[in-house]
N, C-alpha and C positions, 0 to 999 in steps of 0.2 A: 778647547771648550766643549762641554757636553750639553746637548740640547734635547728637549722633548716638545712634541706638538700635540695639542688637544683640538678636536674639531667638533663643531656643532652637530655633525652627523649627516647633513644634507649633501647632495651631490656636489654643489658648488664648493662648499667648505672642504669636503673630502678631497676633491681634485686639487685645490690649493695646498692642502696639507701635504699631499704626496709630492707635489712639485717642489715645495719648500724643503722637504726632507731630502729629496734628490739633489737639489742645488747646494744645500749646506754640506751634505756628505761629499759632494764634488770639491768643496773647499776644505775637505779633510776635517770637518767637525764631526764629533762622535755623537751618535744618537743613543741616549740613555734615558729610559723612562723612569728609572728608579732614583737616580741621583743627578738630575740635570742642573746645570748652572743657570740656564735660561729656559723658560717655558713660553712657547708661542701659542697663543689662543686664537683659533680661527673660527669666527662665528659672530657672537655678540657679547654683551655684558654677561648674559647667563652662562655662556661658555667659559668666560674668565672666572666667574664665581665657582663653577665646577672645578676648574684647574686650581684655584686657590685652596679649596677644601681638600683636593687630592694631595696637594703638596704642603699642607699647613704645618707639617712637622719639620719642614726644611726652609722656613721663611727667612732664616738668617743666612742661607746659602744659595737660595734660588731667586732669580728676578723674573718678572713677567712682562710680556709685550703682547699687545692685542691687534689682530687684523679683523676688521668688521666686514662681513659679507652681506649685511642687510642695512639697517639704519645706523646712523652715527651713534656710537656708544660713548659712555663716559670713561671706559677703560680701554677701548680699542681705537687707536689713532691712525692705523694704516689701512689703506684700501687695497682691493685685489690687484689693481693695475700698478701698485707700487711694490709688488712682491720681490722683483729683482733688486730694486733699490734697498729694500729691507734686508735681504739676504747678504748683499755686499756689506751693508753697515754692520750686521752681526758678525760677519766673518773677518772684517778688516778694521773696524772702528771701535776704540774703547768707548763704552757707553757710560752715561751719567746715571747714577742710581737715585731715584726719587722715592722716598718713603712716605707712606700714608698710615695714619693711626687706625687701629682696629677696635673691636668691641669684645670684651670678655663676658661670657654668660656662665654663671656658676650656680648650679641648682643643688640645693641640699634637701634631704628627705627627713620626714618625721621619724621613721624607723631607724635612723642613724646609719643607713648604708653609705656606700661610697658616693661622694658627690660627683656630679657630672659637670664637665667643663667643656665649653665650646668657644670658638673664635668666629666672629662674624665680620665680613668685609662691608656689608651694607647695613643690615639691621636684624633685630630680633623682636618678635611680637609675642605677647602673652594674652591668651583668651581662655575663659572657662569652657569646659566641654559643653555645658548647657546652662542657660539662664545668664543673669547678669554677673559680670566679673566684679568681685568686691575684694580689694587688696589694700592693705596699709602700705603707704610709700614712705620709706625712710631715706634721708640724705645724710651721709656721714654719721649714721647711727642715731639721728634724731628724727622723731616722727614729723612728717611734713603734712600729709593729708590721708584721708581714706577715700580711695577712688572707687566709684561705681560707674559702670558703663560697659561697652562692648569689649574693651581691652586696652592695652598700652603697647606702644611701639618705641623701641630704643634704637637709635641709629648712630652710625659713624658720620664724620664729616663728608666723606666721599659718598656715603649712602643717603645723605640728606636730600639729594635730588630725586630719590626713588619714592618709596611708599610714604616716607616722612613728609615729603612735599605735598602729596595728595591729602595728607591729614592737616595741612595748614602749618607745617613746621618751617623753620628757617633754613635757608641754604647756607652751609658753613664751608669755608675754604679748608681743604684737607691739610694745610700747614698748621692748623690749630688743633692740638690734641684735646679732644672733648668728646662727650656723648650727648645726645639730645633725646629727651623723653617727650613723646607726643601722645595725646589722648585720642582714643577712638570712641566717639559718641558718648561722652560722659554725661551722667545725670546731674543736672544743676537746678535746684529749686529752693524753696524756703527750708526744706529739711536736709537735703544733701548738697554739699558744696565742695567743688575742687577748684584749683587755681585757674583752670580753664585755658591756660596758655602753655605752649611748649617750654620745657626747661632745658637750658644748656649748662651742662656741668663740666668743670675743668678736670684735667687728668687726675688730680689728687683727691677728687670726690668720688664716693661710691653711691650707687642708688640700689636700695634693697626693697623688694616686694615681698610682703608676707600675707598669705591667704587669711581671710576672715571666716568664711562659712563653708568653703569648699577647698579641697586640696588636689583636685585633678585638673590639669591644664593642658591645652594645646600650645606648644611652644614652637615657633619657627626660628630658624637660624639661616638667614639668607633664603635659599631655595629649598631647604630641608624642613619638613614638618614632622614633629614628634609629639607623642602623648606621654606626659609625665604624671604619675600617680603619687599620692601621699607626699605632696610637696610641702616642705617646711618654709623655704625661702628661695627667692631667685635674686641673685646679686649681679649688677652690671657695673663695669668700670673700664677704663682705658688700660689695656695690658702693656707689658713691656714689648711684646712682639709687634712688629709692623710688617706690612706688605711692601715689597721692593719692586718698583717698576724700572725696566730698562728704557731709558730715554735716549734716542739718537737724534732728536730734534725737539724744539719747544712744543708743548702741548698744553697751552694755558687753560686753566680751569674755568675762568669766567667766559672765555670764548666758547668753551663746550656748553656752558649754561645758556649762552646767547643762541648758539646754533641749534640747540635742542629744543628750546622753548619759545623763542621770540623772533628768530631770523626771518620767518615767512611774512612777518608784519612789516618788514622794511620795504 
């Protein structure tokens, strides 16, 4: 088996990364940063997001596992004091593959240039460069509403606990292939009206945003922030690709939600 390790970059994470690499190579596993079968993320959820984007062209061949060196993460289920146990599991144990749905972001331009395609593990947001964001929102090709506000956030089920939750969105179990659209400070009065609630769309539905009065937007895809000019439309949907996690033991989603948000109240 070929493996690669990504680190958050701090001293603790780097030390663990080097220890794990040595241990796994002692078990005669091959270190290969270009074509790994398994990628070990050492740090936090941000580190795993980085690893996901680095290996997004190999999602059908590469599985991910996370070690958290800070707070409990939604993607990192191993702790530093379990390194030896994880190494033995990787080297000796067939692992279960758990797949999570992703988000496809497709940006088309008014000048007809090549469209830009991105995959998000957590979410994508769209905001105007300046002033109010005004976009027509279409679902399955039909006009749904004209949005006015700060912007829109479209998330995956596994990303529903991140920015989406802060916007009042629902938490969705990652076994459900869906995307969620949440508003950022929408304008609602007698003149302007949006649905005002998060929208959960199934895998066979697409969501399309079309600019009304401006065509330059700040678009985020997970931790990446980009400026797109002359935008004609931005389409969101559940793609065929999925992220694969290597599971060596149960890592229940609702337990993660509990431990992350409400365990201190017990």
